[in-house]
C-alpha positions as CSV (number, residue, x, y, z in Angstrom):
1,M,5.8,-42.1,-0.4
2,R,6.6,-45.4,-2.1
3,Y,9.2,-46.3,-4.7
4,Y,9.1,-48.7,-7.7
5,L,12.1,-49.7,-9.7
6,A,11.3,-49.4,-13.4
7,R,14.6,-50.3,-14.9
8,F,18.1,-51.3,-13.9
9,K,21.2,-51.2,-16.1
10,V,24.6,-52.5,-15.2
11,V,27.9,-53.3,-16.9
12,G,31.4,-53.9,-15.6
13,I,31.0,-56.4,-12.8
14,K,32.4,-60.0,-12.7
15,N,31.9,-61.4,-16.2
16,L,29.4,-58.7,-17.3
17,D,31.3,-56.7,-19.9
18,Q,28.2,-56.0,-21.9
19,R,25.3,-53.8,-20.6
20,I,22.5,-55.7,-18.9
21,Q,19.0,-54.1,-18.8
22,L,16.3,-55.4,-16.6
23,D,12.8,-53.9,-17.1
24,F,10.3,-54.1,-14.3
25,C,7.2,-52.4,-15.9
26,D,5.9,-51.4,-19.3
27,K,7.9,-48.8,-21.2
28,T,4.7,-46.7,-21.7
29,I,4.3,-44.4,-18.7
30,R,0.8,-44.0,-17.2
31,S,-0.3,-41.8,-14.4
32,H,-1.3,-44.7,-12.2
33,L,0.9,-47.8,-11.8
34,D,-0.7,-51.1,-11.4
35,W,2.0,-53.5,-10.4
36,S,-0.2,-56.3,-9.3
37,Q,1.0,-58.4,-12.3
38,S,4.6,-57.2,-12.6
39,N,6.1,-56.8,-9.1
40,I,7.9,-60.2,-9.1
41,K,10.8,-61.1,-11.4
42,A,12.8,-64.4,-11.6
43,I,16.2,-64.3,-13.4
44,Y,17.4,-67.6,-14.9
45,G,20.7,-68.5,-16.5
46,S,23.4,-71.0,-16.6
47,N,26.1,-71.3,-13.9
48,G,28.5,-68.4,-14.3
49,S,26.2,-66.3,-16.6
50,G,26.2,-63.3,-14.3
51,K,23.0,-63.7,-12.2
52,S,24.8,-63.1,-8.9
53,A,26.8,-60.2,-10.5
54,I,23.5,-58.4,-11.0
55,M,22.6,-58.8,-7.3
56,N,26.1,-57.7,-6.2
57,A,25.8,-54.6,-8.4
58,M,22.6,-53.6,-6.7
59,A,24.2,-54.1,-3.3
60,I,27.1,-51.9,-4.3
61,Y,24.7,-49.2,-5.6
62,K,22.9,-49.2,-2.3
63,E,26.2,-48.7,-0.4
64,L,27.4,-45.9,-2.7
65,V,24.2,-44.0,-2.1
66,M,23.9,-44.5,1.6
67,N,27.4,-45.0,3.0
68,S,29.7,-42.0,2.7
69,N,32.7,-44.0,3.9
70,Y,32.2,-46.9,1.5
71,L,35.1,-46.2,-0.9
72,Y,37.5,-45.3,1.9
73,D,37.2,-48.7,3.5
74,H,40.1,-51.1,3.0
75,E,38.0,-54.3,2.9
76,T,35.6,-52.6,0.4
77,T,38.4,-51.8,-2.0
78,L,39.9,-55.3,-1.8
79,F,36.4,-56.7,-2.6
80,L,35.8,-54.3,-5.5
81,N,39.3,-55.2,-6.9
82,E,38.1,-58.8,-7.1
83,I,34.6,-58.2,-8.4
84,I,35.1,-55.5,-11.0
85,N,35.3,-56.6,-14.6
86,K,38.9,-57.0,-15.5
87,K,38.3,-55.8,-19.1
88,T,36.3,-52.6,-18.4
89,R,37.8,-51.6,-15.0
90,K,34.6,-49.6,-14.7
91,L,31.3,-50.5,-13.0
92,Q,28.4,-48.5,-14.4
93,M,25.0,-48.7,-12.8
94,E,21.8,-46.9,-13.6
95,V,18.4,-47.1,-11.9
96,T,15.2,-45.6,-13.1
97,F,12.6,-45.4,-10.3
98,L,9.1,-44.1,-9.8
99,I,8.0,-42.1,-6.8
100,L,4.4,-42.9,-6.0
101,N,1.8,-41.5,-3.7
102,A,-0.5,-43.6,-1.5
103,Q,-2.9,-44.1,-4.4
104,A,0.0,-45.5,-6.6
105,Q,-0.1,-42.4,-8.8
106,I,3.3,-41.5,-10.3
107,Q,4.6,-38.2,-8.9
108,T,8.1,-38.2,-10.3
109,I,10.4,-40.4,-12.4
110,L,14.1,-40.2,-11.6
111,I,17.1,-41.7,-13.3
112,H,20.2,-42.0,-11.2
113,S,23.5,-43.3,-12.6
114,V,26.9,-43.9,-11.0
115,C,30.1,-45.0,-12.7
116,L,32.8,-46.5,-10.5
117,K,36.3,-46.5,-11.9
118,Q,39.4,-48.4,-10.7
119,T,42.5,-46.1,-10.7
120,G,44.8,-48.4,-8.8
121,F,45.1,-51.8,-7.2
122,K,43.1,-50.7,-4.2
123,D,41.8,-47.4,-5.3
124,F,38.3,-46.6,-6.7
125,V,36.7,-43.3,-7.6
126,I,33.3,-42.2,-8.8
127,A,34.2,-41.2,-12.4
128,E,30.7,-39.9,-13.1
129,E,27.3,-39.5,-11.4
130,Q,24.2,-38.1,-12.8
131,L,20.6,-37.5,-11.7
132,K,17.9,-36.8,-14.2
133,K,14.2,-36.2,-14.1
134,H,12.2,-38.0,-16.7
135,T,9.2,-36.4,-18.4
136,G,7.3,-38.0,-21.3
137,Q,5.2,-40.9,-22.3
138,T,7.8,-43.7,-22.6
139,L,10.9,-44.7,-20.8
140,D,12.8,-45.0,-24.1
141,T,11.9,-41.8,-25.8
142,G,10.7,-39.4,-23.1
143,K,12.5,-36.2,-22.3
144,T,14.9,-35.8,-19.4
145,Q,16.0,-32.9,-17.4
146,T,19.5,-33.0,-15.8
147,L,19.4,-32.1,-12.2
148,Y,23.1,-32.5,-11.6
149,H,26.0,-34.1,-13.4
150,V,29.3,-34.9,-11.7
151,E,32.3,-35.9,-13.7
152,E,35.8,-36.7,-12.3
153,G,34.9,-35.0,-9.0
154,S,33.6,-31.8,-10.6
155,L,29.9,-30.7,-10.5
156,K,29.3,-30.0,-14.2
157,S,25.7,-28.8,-14.6
158,S,22.5,-28.1,-12.8
159,D,19.7,-25.7,-13.5
160,F,18.8,-24.9,-10.0
161,K,19.8,-21.9,-7.8
162,E,20.9,-24.3,-5.0
163,I,23.9,-25.2,-7.1
164,E,26.3,-22.9,-5.4
165,S,25.5,-24.1,-1.9
166,L,25.7,-27.7,-3.2
167,K,29.2,-27.0,-4.7
168,T,30.4,-25.7,-1.3
169,M,28.9,-28.7,0.5
170,T,30.4,-31.3,-1.9
171,A,33.8,-29.7,-2.5
172,N,36.6,-32.3,-2.8
173,L,34.3,-35.1,-1.8
174,M,32.6,-36.2,-5.1
175,K,35.4,-38.5,-6.2
176,K,34.7,-40.8,-3.3
177,Q,31.1,-40.1,-2.4
178,T,27.8,-39.7,-4.2
179,I,25.8,-36.5,-3.9
180,P,23.0,-38.1,-1.8
181,A,25.6,-39.6,0.6
182,I,27.3,-36.2,1.0
183,L,24.0,-34.4,1.6
184,I,22.9,-36.9,4.2
185,Q,26.3,-36.8,6.0
186,H,26.3,-33.0,6.0
187,T,22.8,-33.0,7.5
188,I,23.8,-35.4,10.3
189,E,27.1,-33.8,11.1
190,N,25.9,-30.2,11.1
191,K,22.4,-31.0,12.4
192,A,21.3,-28.7,9.6
193,Q,17.8,-28.3,8.3
194,I,18.3,-27.7,4.7
195,P,15.3,-26.0,3.0
196,L,13.4,-28.8,1.3
197,S,13.2,-27.4,-2.2
198,A,12.2,-29.6,-5.1
199,F,15.9,-30.0,-6.0
200,I,16.9,-31.2,-2.5
201,K,13.8,-33.5,-2.3
202,N,14.8,-35.2,-5.5
203,I,18.3,-35.8,-4.2
204,L,17.0,-37.2,-0.9
205,S,14.6,-39.4,-2.8
206,V,17.5,-41.2,-4.3
207,Y,18.7,-41.9,-0.7
208,F,15.3,-43.1,0.4
209,F,14.9,-45.3,-2.7
210,A,18.3,-46.9,-1.8
211,E,17.1,-47.3,1.8
212,A,14.0,-49.2,0.5
213,L,16.3,-51.7,-1.2
214,H,16.8,-55.0,0.7
215,I,19.5,-57.2,-0.9
216,E,20.1,-60.8,0.2
217,L,23.2,-62.3,-1.4
218,S,24.0,-66.0,-1.5
219,T,26.2,-67.4,1.1
220,S,29.3,-67.4,-1.1
221,D,28.7,-63.7,-2.0
222,L,27.9,-62.3,1.5
223,H,31.2,-60.5,2.0
224,R,30.2,-59.6,5.5
225,G,33.3,-57.4,5.9
226,W,32.1,-54.8,3.4
227,I,28.3,-54.9,4.0
228,R,27.4,-52.2,6.5
229,Q,25.1,-53.6,9.1
230,K,23.8,-50.4,10.6
231,Q,22.7,-47.2,8.9
232,K,22.6,-43.8,10.6
233,Q,19.2,-42.3,11.0
234,L,18.1,-38.9,9.8
235,S,16.5,-36.2,11.9
236,D,12.8,-36.2,12.3
237,W,12.2,-33.3,9.9
238,T,13.5,-35.3,7.0
239,L,11.6,-38.4,7.9
240,D,8.3,-36.7,8.5
241,D,8.5,-34.8,5.2
242,L,9.7,-37.4,2.8
243,R,8.6,-40.9,4.0
244,E,6.0,-42.5,6.1
245,E,7.0,-43.2,9.7
246,T,7.2,-46.9,10.6
247,S,5.3,-47.9,13.6
248,S,7.8,-50.5,14.8
249,A,11.5,-51.1,14.6
250,S,12.9,-53.6,12.0
251,F,15.6,-56.1,12.9
252,E,17.8,-58.2,10.8
253,F,17.7,-61.8,12.0
254,N,21.0,-63.6,11.5
255,T,21.7,-67.3,12.1
256,E,24.6,-66.0,14.3
257,D,24.0,-63.7,17.2
258,D,21.8,-60.6,16.9
259,V,22.9,-57.3,18.4
260,I,20.2,-54.8,19.4
261,P,19.8,-51.7,21.7
262,I,18.4,-52.7,25.1
263,P,15.2,-50.5,24.8
264,A,14.3,-52.3,21.5
265,Y,14.1,-55.8,23.2
266,P,10.3,-55.9,23.7
267,Q,9.8,-55.2,20.0
268,Y,12.5,-57.7,19.1
269,Q,10.7,-60.4,21.2
270,R,7.5,-59.7,19.2
271,Q,9.3,-60.2,15.9
272,I,11.0,-63.3,17.2
273,Q,7.5,-64.7,17.9
274,R,6.5,-63.9,14.3
275,L,9.7,-65.6,13.1
276,A,8.8,-68.7,15.2
277,E,5.3,-68.8,13.7
278,F,6.9,-68.6,10.2
279,I,9.4,-71.5,10.8
280,Q,6.6,-73.6,12.3
281,I,4.9,-73.7,8.9
282,F,7.8,-75.7,7.6
283,K,8.9,-77.4,10.9
284,M,5.7,-78.4,12.7
285,D,7.5,-79.9,15.7
286,L,9.1,-76.6,16.6
287,L,7.7,-75.3,19.9
288,G,9.2,-71.8,19.8
289,I,12.4,-69.7,19.8
290,E,14.1,-68.8,23.1
291,N,16.6,-65.9,23.5
292,E,19.7,-65.9,25.6
293,C,20.9,-62.3,26.2
294,K,24.2,-60.8,27.2
295,E,24.6,-57.1,27.8
296,V,27.6,-55.5,26.1
297,Q,28.2,-51.7,26.0
298,G,24.5,-50.8,26.2
299,N,23.4,-53.4,23.6
300,L,22.1,-56.9,23.9
301,V,23.9,-59.7,22.2
302,I,21.3,-62.4,21.6
303,T,21.7,-66.0,20.8
304,K,18.5,-67.6,19.4
305,Y,17.7,-71.2,20.3
306,L,15.0,-73.2,18.4
307,V,13.1,-75.3,21.0
308,Y,11.8,-78.8,20.3
309,K,10.1,-81.3,22.6
310,D,13.3,-83.0,23.9
311,F,16.0,-80.6,23.0
312,R,16.9,-77.1,21.8
313,I,19.5,-76.0,19.3
314,A,21.2,-72.7,18.5
315,S,20.1,-71.2,15.2
316,E,23.7,-71.3,13.9
317,F,23.6,-75.1,14.1
318,E,20.2,-75.7,12.6
319,S,19.8,-77.4,9.2
320,T,20.7,-75.3,6.1
321,G,17.1,-75.1,5.1
322,I,15.9,-73.6,8.4
323,K,18.9,-71.2,8.5
324,K,17.9,-70.1,5.0
325,L,14.3,-69.4,6.2
326,I,15.6,-67.4,9.2
327,T,17.8,-65.1,7.1
328,L,15.0,-64.6,4.5
329,F,12.3,-63.8,7.0
330,N,13.1,-60.1,7.0
331,A,13.4,-60.0,3.3
332,F,9.9,-61.5,2.9
333,K,8.6,-59.1,5.6
334,S,10.2,-56.1,3.7
335,F,8.6,-57.2,0.5
336,M,5.2,-57.6,2.0
337,N,5.4,-54.1,3.5
338,G,6.3,-52.4,0.2
339,D,10.1,-52.5,-0.1
340,L,12.2,-53.5,-3.1
341,V,13.8,-56.9,-2.3
342,F,16.6,-58.6,-4.3
343,I,17.5,-62.2,-3.4
344,D,20.3,-64.2,-4.9
345,E,19.6,-68.0,-5.2
346,L,16.2,-67.9,-3.6
347,D,15.8,-71.6,-4.2
348,A,19.0,-72.6,-2.4
349,N,18.1,-75.0,0.4
350,L,14.4,-74.5,-0.1
351,H,12.1,-77.3,-1.1
352,D,10.5,-76.4,-4.5
353,V,6.9,-77.0,-3.1
354,Y,7.5,-74.5,-0.3
355,L,9.1,-72.1,-2.7
356,C,6.2,-72.2,-5.1
357,R,3.6,-71.8,-2.3
358,L,5.5,-68.7,-1.0
359,L,5.5,-67.3,-4.5
360,D,1.7,-68.0,-4.9
361,Y,1.2,-66.0,-1.7
362,F,3.5,-63.2,-2.8
363,C,1.7,-62.9,-6.1
364,A,-1.6,-62.5,-4.4
365,Y,-0.7,-60.2,-1.5
366,G,2.8,-58.7,-2.1
367,K,3.0,-54.9,-1.7
368,G,6.6,-54.3,-2.8
369,Q,8.9,-55.6,-5.5
370,L,10.7,-58.9,-5.5
371,C,13.6,-59.9,-7.9
372,F,15.4,-63.1,-7.4
373,T,17.8,-65.5,-9.2
374,T,17.1,-69.2,-9.3
375,H,17.8,-72.5,-11.0
376,N,14.5,-74.0,-9.9
377,L,11.9,-74.4,-12.7
378,G,8.9,-74.3,-10.3
379,P,8.7,-70.5,-10.2
380,M,8.3,-70.5,-14.0
381,E,4.9,-72.1,-13.7
382,V,3.8,-69.7,-11.1
383,L,5.1,-66.6,-12.9
384,S,4.6,-67.5,-16.6
385,K,1.2,-65.6,-16.9
386,R,2.5,-62.4,-15.3
387,K,4.2,-59.5,-17.1
388,H,8.0,-58.7,-16.8
389,S,8.3,-61.7,-14.4
390,I,10.8,-64.1,-16.1
391,D,14.1,-63.0,-17.6
392,F,16.7,-65.3,-19.1
393,L,20.4,-64.2,-18.9
394,S,22.5,-65.7,-21.6
395,D,26.2,-66.5,-21.4
396,N,26.9,-63.5,-23.7
397,S,25.2,-61.1,-21.3
398,E,21.9,-60.8,-23.1
399,I,18.6,-60.5,-21.4
400,I,15.7,-62.4,-23.0
401,S,12.3,-61.6,-21.4
402,W,9.6,-64.2,-21.5
403,K,6.4,-63.4,-23.3
404,K,3.5,-65.8,-23.4
405,K,3.5,-67.8,-26.6
406,G,0.1,-69.4,-27.1
407,N,-0.1,-72.7,-25.2
408,Y,3.6,-73.3,-25.1
409,S,5.1,-74.2,-21.7
410,V,7.9,-71.9,-20.7
411,I,9.4,-74.8,-18.7
412,N,9.5,-77.2,-21.7
413,L,10.9,-74.5,-24.0
414,Y,13.7,-73.6,-21.5
415,R,14.6,-77.2,-20.7
416,N,14.8,-78.1,-24.4
417,G,17.0,-75.2,-25.3
418,M,14.3,-73.4,-27.3
419,I,14.7,-70.0,-25.5
420,D,17.0,-67.7,-27.5
421,N,20.6,-68.2,-26.4
422,S,19.6,-70.8,-23.9
423,P,22.6,-73.0,-22.8
424,F,20.6,-76.2,-22.4
425,N,20.5,-77.5,-26.0
426,I,22.9,-80.3,-25.1
427,E,22.4,-84.1,-25.3
428,P,23.4,-86.8,-22.7
429,F,26.1,-88.2,-24.9
430,V,28.3,-85.1,-24.6
431,F,29.3,-86.4,-21.1
432,L,30.7,-89.7,-22.5
433,G,34.2,-90.5,-21.2
434,L,34.4,-87.5,-18.9
435,F,34.1,-89.5,-15.6
436,E,35.7,-92.8,-16.5
437,D,39.4,-93.5,-15.8
438,E,41.3,-94.3,-19.0
439,D,42.7,-97.5,-17.6
440,Q,39.3,-99.1,-17.0
């Protein structure tokens, strides 16, 4: 199975006190999804408009679905206290995603929403969670069937016979954990093989959709303390039934040390070779990447060294541009293999020529979805002829989607402040006197 994000709504994070809606496909639903012209989206906006807030919201959504301990963690609650909108004190997120078969035919459309509410300085609860199945011809007017609805920790409604067992399983947990996270944790702890009814499959699909999300935040928004580095794996019966098995392990490459299980080292070495080949495209004098390994409690702690003719350097001390490429390698790999990838400030420390060449390649061969924020105008030229591929976020939290307008250049319109609510309709003289000392 594969997943495609059709719509994302968010309000209540950082400066976003009005609902933001990002559309990733046409509103009219067809049986077969052709995403070849709409699987990449660039989000533009002025500094402080809320671009990074969208990316952070998606990262929080992923954690709420996959991490049953997320709201119990002290560092998480400190982080949420800083990032939640001070006016709303609620963070509401809603994803509409499509479940596709191997032929890209739409099997199911699910709408999952989570509302996170602050109840104290360091206390957050799930005020509401809802999973609905969409039926109909359009995303805006189609019918929906509520699968479950949680409000203030109470399971309010569901039309399925499994509701009683679900109530027992989720008792006293729903204020701090989402239903998918509870179900997965119950399965792991009890080694249970829950009958895979359509109801349970839909809940698990939310988990696997979240698992397919790959979010890369900018350096200033990494918050390493609250991002969980490792996810528990499900038993084989779940994997076999609900998703394709991957033929090889996947590793996150950091600029700092990597930590992997000892048996995974041969596969890790093969991926390091691919990483080296990727970096050599931009750094032709690179000879390769060497690993120095230290065994710690059954794992290998690996320091990567980039090797040149006369010296080698640890990846942590490479240039910011090379470090950026190392951290993005897995994100690009995930996108090319069909995952949903969100990258904040994709253009940071990347030359615009390289950035546009990568996007040209992704447009031609990408198998997943890519959504990124950027200030670089180069991607506009690459994406301007594609659908749902350029969104502008205004300072008043409004999304303006680019639609081709005759022969007008999107770059010129944007640069000259001719996009609705664009912040760039300023003249050079507005800076007069700002940088000169008064006594000069």
